[in-house]
C-alpha positions in Angstrom: -0.1 0.1 0.2 1.2 3.4 -0.7 -0.3 4.8 2.1 -3.2 7.1 3.1 -3.2 11.0 2.3 -4.3 13.1 5.3 -5.4 16.8 4.9 -4.7 19.2 7.7 -4.8 23.0 8.1 -1.0 23.3 7.6 -0.8 21.6 4.5 -0.8 17.7 3.2 1.7 15.4 4.2 2.2 11.6 3.0 3.4 9.4 5.8 5.0 6.1 4.6 2.5 2.9 5.9 3.7 1.0 8.8 4.3 -2.6 8.3 3.1 -5.2 11.6 6.2 -7.1 12.3 6.1 -10.2 14.2 8.1 -10.4 17.6 8.2 -12.5 20.7 4.8 -11.5 22.4 2.9 -11.6 19.0 2.6 -9.1 16.2 2.9 -5.3 16.8 2.2 -2.1 14.8 4.7 0.6 14.7 3.6 3.8 13.4 6.0 6.4 12.4 5.1 10.4 13.8 6.2 13.6 12.5 6.1 17.0 13.7 5.3 19.7 10.9 4.7 23.2 12.2 4.3 22.3 15.9 1.7 19.6 14.8 2.1 16.1 15.2 0.9 14.4 12.1 0.3 10.7 12.6 -0.4 8.4 9.3 -1.1 4.9 9.2 -2.6 2.5 6.8 -6.1 1.1 7.6 -5.7 -2.2 5.5 -2.2 -2.7 7.5 -4.5 -2.1 10.9 -7.1 -4.7 9.8 -3.7 -7.2 8.2 -1.9 -6.5 12.0 -5.3 -7.5 14.0 -5.5 -10.6 11.7 -1.8 -11.6 11.9 -2.2 -11.1 15.6 -5.5 -13.2 16.0 -4.0 -16.0 13.6 -0.5 -15.7 15.3 -2.3 -16.4 18.7 -4.6 -19.0 18.2 -1.6 -20.8 16.4 0.6 -20.3 19.8 -3.0 -21.6 21.4 -3.7 -24.7 19.7 0.7 -25.6 19.9 0.1 -24.8 23.8 -3.1 -26.6 23.7 -1.3 -29.9 22.1 1.5 -29.9 24.6 -0.9 -29.8 27.4 -2.9 -32.4 25.8 -0.2 -34.8 25.9 0.6 -34.1 30.0 -3.2 -33.3 30.9 -5.1 -36.6 30.2 -2.1 -38.8 31.4 -2.4 -36.7 34.5 -6.4 -36.8 34.4 -6.5 -40.5 34.0 -4.0 -41.1 36.9 -6.2 -39.1 39.1 -9.3 -40.6 37.7 -7.7 -44.0 38.5 -7.5 -42.8 42.1 -10.7 -41.9 42.7 -11.7 -45.2 41.5 -9.5 -46.6 44.2 -10.7 -44.1 46.6 -14.6 -45.4 45.9 -13.8 -48.9 46.1 -11.6 -47.8 49.5 -15.0 -46.4 50.8 -16.8 -49.8 49.6 -14.8 -52.2 51.5 -15.0 -50.0 54.4 -18.6 -50.3 54.6 -18.6 -53.9 54.0 -15.8 -54.6 56.3 -18.4 -52.0 59.0 -21.1 -54.5 58.5 -19.4 -57.7 58.8 -17.9 -56.7 62.0 -21.2 -56.1 63.6 -22.5 -59.7 62.3 -19.8 -61.1 63.7 -19.8 -59.3 66.8 -23.4 -60.6 67.2 -22.5 -63.9 66.3 -20.2 -63.9 69.5 -22.8 -62.9 72.2 -25.6 -64.9 70.5 -23.9 -68.4 69.9 -22.2 -67.5 74.1 -25.8 -67.5 75.4 -27.2 -69.8 73.1 -24.0 -72.5 74.1 -24.4 -72.0 77.8 -28.3 -72.4 77.8 -27.9 -75.8 76.0 -25.3 -76.8 78.4 -26.9 -75.3 81.7 -30.7 -77.0 80.3 -28.7 -80.4 79.9 -27.4 -80.2 83.2 -30.4 -79.6 84.9 -32.2 -82.3 83.2 -29.1 -84.9 83.8 -29.9 -83.9 87.7 -33.5 -84.3 88.0 -33.5 -87.7 85.5 -32.7 -90.1 88.6 -35.3 -89.3 90.5 -38.0 -88.4 87.5 -40.6 -91.1 86.3 -39.7 -90.6 82.8 -36.0 -91.0 83.5 -35.0 -92.3 79.7 -37.5 -89.1 78.2 -34.8 -86.9 80.7 -31.4 -88.6 79.9 -31.8 -88.8 76.0 -32.5 -84.9 76.1 -30.0 -84.4 78.6 -27.7 -86.3 76.2 -29.2 -84.2 73.0 -28.4 -81.2 74.6 -24.8 -82.0 75.6 -24.1 -83.2 72.2 -25.1 -80.3 70.6 -23.6 -77.8 73.2 -20.3 -80.2 72.3 -20.9 -79.3 68.6 -21.6 -76.4 68.7 -18.7 -75.2 71.1 -16.2 -76.7 68.8 -17.5 -75.0 65.7 -17.3 -72.0 67.8 -13.7 -72.1 68.8 -12.7 -72.9 65.4 -13.9 -69.5 64.0 -13.5 -67.4 67.1 -16.5 -64.8 66.6 -14.4 -62.1 68.9 -11.4 -62.2 67.1 -13.5 -62.1 63.7 -15.1 -59.2 65.0 -11.7 -57.1 65.9 -10.3 -58.2 62.9 -13.5 -56.3 60.8 -13.1 -53.5 63.2 -9.2 -52.8 62.6 -9.8 -53.4 58.8 -12.8 -50.9 58.7 -10.2 -48.1 60.6 -7.6 -48.7 58.2 -10.0 -48.7 55.0 -11.2 -45.6 55.9 -7.4 -44.0 56.5 -6.8 -45.5 53.0 -9.6 -43.6 51.5 -8.4 -40.3 52.9 -4.9 -40.6 51.9 -6.1 -41.4 48.3 -8.1 -38.9 48.0 -6.1 -36.3 49.2 -3.0 -38.0 46.6 -5.9 -37.6 44.1 -6.2 -33.8 44.7 -2.6 -33.0 44.4 -1.6 -30.9 41.7 0.4 -33.4 39.8 -0.6 -37.2 39.9 1.4 -39.8 38.4 1.6 -43.7 37.8 3.8 -44.4 40.7 0.6 -43.1 43.0 -1.8 -45.1 41.4 0.8 -48.2 41.5 1.5 -47.6 45.6 -2.5 -47.2 46.4 -3.2 -50.3 44.4 -0.4 -52.2 46.1 -1.9 -50.8 49.5 -5.2 -52.5 48.6 -4.0 -55.7 47.7 -1.9 -55.6 51.0 -5.2 -54.7 53.0 -7.2 -57.4 51.1 -4.6 -60.3 52.0 -4.4 -59.1 55.8 -8.0 -58.6 56.6 -9.8 -61.3 54.3 -13.8 -61.2 53.8 -14.6 -64.4 53.6 -15.2 -66.8 56.3 -14.4 -69.9 54.8 -11.9 -70.4 52.7 -9.4 -67.8 53.3 -10.0 -67.1 56.9 -7.4 -66.3 58.8 -5.7 -69.2 60.9 -6.9 -68.8 64.9 -4.7 -71.0 66.2 -1.3 -70.2 64.4 2.0 -72.0 65.3 3.7 -69.0 65.5 2.7 -65.4 66.2 3.9 -63.0 63.5 2.7 -59.4 63.5 -0.1 -58.5 61.3 0.9 -57.0 57.9 -1.6 -54.8 56.4 1.4 -52.6 54.2 3.2 -53.8 50.8 6.4 -54.2 51.5 8.9 -52.1 50.2 11.5 -52.8 48.0 15.5 -52.8 49.3 17.6 -51.1 47.1 21.3 -51.4 47.4 20.8 -51.9 51.2 24.5 -52.9 52.6 25.7 -49.7 50.6 23.2 -47.4 52.0 23.6 -48.8 55.7 27.6 -48.4 55.2 27.0 -44.9 54.0 24.8 -44.4 57.3 27.5 -45.7 59.6 30.3 -43.8 57.7 30.9 -40.4 55.7 26.8 -39.5 55.9 27.1 -39.4 59.7 27.6 -36.1 61.1 27.0 -34.1 57.4 23.1 -34.4 57.5 21.9 -31.2 57.2 18.9 -29.6 55.5 15.2 -29.8 55.0 14.8 -30.0 59.0 17.0 -32.6 59.5 20.3 -32.8 61.7 22.6 -35.6 62.9 20.7 -35.6 66.2 17.3 -36.0 64.7 18.3 -38.9 62.9 20.2 -40.4 65.7 16.9 -39.9 67.4 14.8 -41.8 65.0 17.6 -44.7 64.9 16.9 -44.9 68.8 13.6 -45.1 68.4 13.3 -47.8 65.9 15.8 -49.8 68.3 13.3 -49.3 71.3 10.2 -50.4 69.2 12.0 -53.6 67.9 13.6 -54.7 71.3 11.1 -53.6 73.7 7.5 -52.5 72.3 6.8 -55.2 69.7 8.3 -58.2 71.7 6.1 -56.8 74.4 3.1 -57.7 72.5 4.2 -60.6 70.5 5.1 -62.2 74.2 1.6 -61.5 75.6 -0.1 -62.5 72.4 1.7 -65.9 72.6 0.4 -66.2 76.0 -3.0 -65.4 75.3 -2.8 -68.0 72.3 -1.8 -70.8 74.7 -4.4 -70.3 77.0 -7.3 -69.7 74.3 -6.1 -72.9 72.7 -6.5 -74.8 76.2 -9.9 -73.6 76.7 -10.8 -74.2 72.9 -10.1 -77.9 73.8 -11.5 -78.0 77.4 -15.3 -77.0 76.3 -16.1 -79.2 73.8 -14.6 -82.2 75.7 -16.3 -81.0 78.6 -19.7 -80.7 77.1 -18.7 -84.2 75.0 -18.1 -86.1 78.3 -21.4 -85.0 80.1 -23.1 -86.1 77.1 -21.5 -89.7 77.8 -22.3 -89.7 81.0 -26.2 -88.5 80.4 -26.2 -91.8 78.3 -25.8 -94.1 81.7 -28.0 -91.9 84.1 -31.0 -94.5 85.5 -28.4 -97.4 84.6 -28.5 -99.2 88.4 -25.9 -98.0 91.0 -23.5 -96.3 88.1 -26.9 -94.0 87.4 -26.3 -91.4 90.1 -22.6 -91.2 89.6 -23.4 -90.7 85.9 -25.8 -88.5 87.1 -23.4 -86.3 89.3 -20.8 -86.6 86.3 -22.8 -85.3 83.6 -23.9 -82.1 86.1 -19.9 -81.7 86.9 -19.0 -81.5 83.6 -22.0 -79.5 82.1 -21.2 -77.0 84.5 -17.6 -76.8 84.0 -18.1 -76.6 80.2 -20.5 -73.3 80.3 -17.7 -72.1 83.0 -14.7 -72.5 80.5 -17.2 -71.3 77.1 -17.8 -68.4 79.4 -14.4 -67.3 80.3 -13.1 -67.9 76.9 -15.7 -66.3 74.4 -16.9 -63.8 77.2 -13.4 -63.0 77.9 -13.1 -62.6 74.3 -9.5 -64.3 74.3 -9.8 -64.4 70.6 -9.6 -60.7 70.2 -7.3 -59.9 72.4 -5.0 -62.2 70.6 -6.1 -60.1 67.5 -5.4 -57.1 69.2 -1.7 -58.2 70.5 -1.2 -58.9 66.8 -2.4 -56.1 65.4 -0.4 -53.9 68.0 2.8 -55.6 67.2 2.0 -54.4 63.3 1.7 -51.2 64.1 4.8 -51.0 65.8 6.3 -52.7 63.1 5.0 -50.4 60.6 6.4 -47.4 62.6 9.7 -49.3 62.4 9.8 -49.6 58.5 8.1 -46.2 57.7 11.6 -44.9 60.1 14.0 -47.2 58.5 12.6 -46.1 54.8 12.8 -42.3 55.4 16.6 -42.8 56.7 17.4 -45.3 54.2 16.9 -42.1 51.7 20.1 -40.4 51.2 19.4 -37.5 49.9 17.7 -35.3 52.5 16.1 -32.8 50.2 14.2 -36.3 48.8 12.9 -37.0 52.3 10.1 -35.8 54.3 10.8 -32.9 56.0 12.5 -33.7 59.3 10.7 -31.6 61.7 7.3 -32.9 60.1 8.2 -36.7 60.0 9.3 -36.0 64.0 6.3 -34.6 64.9 3.9 -37.5 63.1 6.4 -40.2 64.9 5.8 -38.5 68.1 1.8 -38.5 67.6 1.9 -42.2 66.5 3.8 -42.8 69.7 1.4 -40.8 72.1 4.3 -39.0 73.1 5.7 -34.9 72.8 8.6 -34.4 70.3 10.6 -33.4 73.5 10.3 -36.7 74.7 11.7 -38.6 71.7 14.9 -36.5 72.2 15.7 -39.3 75.2 16.0 -42.0 72.4 19.1 -40.3 70.7 21.5 -42.7 73.1 19.7 -45.7 72.5 20.9 -45.4 69.0 24.7 -46.4 70.3 26.0 -49.8 69.9 27.2 -49.7 73.7 24.0 -50.3 74.8 22.4 -53.6 75.0 19.2 -54.5 74.1 18.9 -56.0 78.0 19.8 -52.5 78.7 16.7 -50.9 77.4 13.8 -50.3 80.0 11.8 -48.0 78.7 9.4 -48.4 76.1 8.8 -45.9 73.1 4.9 -46.1 72.7 2.6 -44.8 75.2 -0.6 -44.9 72.9 -0.7 -49.0 73.8 
């Protein structure tokens, strides 16, 4: 374009048309001004204005499409990961509801079967006591024998499944599933969500499913295991170059840890806590669980055995000279069977055993969490040291100042037998 002639009072002037030029931020229009006779005159091509506007729109659209294209390569993947995490959270919420319902049902089993079995046993004992003097001795002793046999079978079945232990499993599972749901939803709301977050959530789901199965038969946890192991409801961590890291921790890295809230004193504090948890807290509940298991195993055998003996004795009630002795034996064994059943299931020894196993697992998880944090050589990749210390203190039911007493426990000069105090006060 040649330009546009502009008329003024002082005369006519022709300014060359400004050309649109493309720069970093887009297309900009440059105009040239001249001052003639003290009057500033500006000349610009209308067509150039339109061309510049179209170039800006086209350039901005191209840049927007390019940016959206680059974002489309990342955003959908993050959206898919977040969607997967939301699906995991929904599944965890559903599992928590199922475990809660089943837990209440199995708690009802414990109460109903306890009272029903004791009613059968005591009713049979009364019948066996009245049978020798009753005209219908055959009917009474047959009824007493049937009730004793039913009570023996019921006791054996109940002792096998341990309803109080089943209820405790489901209560703990409900709490852990709700905790998992909260964690997963928090992760899904983060600005950046990766496939590693999804895999970690899936691993936690599978580990929790294995620790607390829903089915009763098959798949039920062993109620009388040969060895007691703390419950594990979290996935096993992959150990990478453990010997080299341990050597580095005990050698060159000692005294060099600083940054991200971590100090050498804090590391020693965490190592001392791990040692006390392993030597005292976990072993305390493992030992208690073994004692409860031994006692519960004895009660589980004694109850059905006494009820079965009473059923056999009831068969000889009214049979001559042996009849009176048989009646007394049936009454005595029936009363003892009811007492044993009340102690075992009224005292909820199965629940106590499961509680010891869960608490031992809780302390083991705290140990592994601390060790996993300390195994990270780069302190900047760890969780902030002060925040981590606060979390550990809350888990153990202590204040952060209380944890400082465990620094000296990290020293090899102190033996496990010399450790007297427990790390945890929560349980």
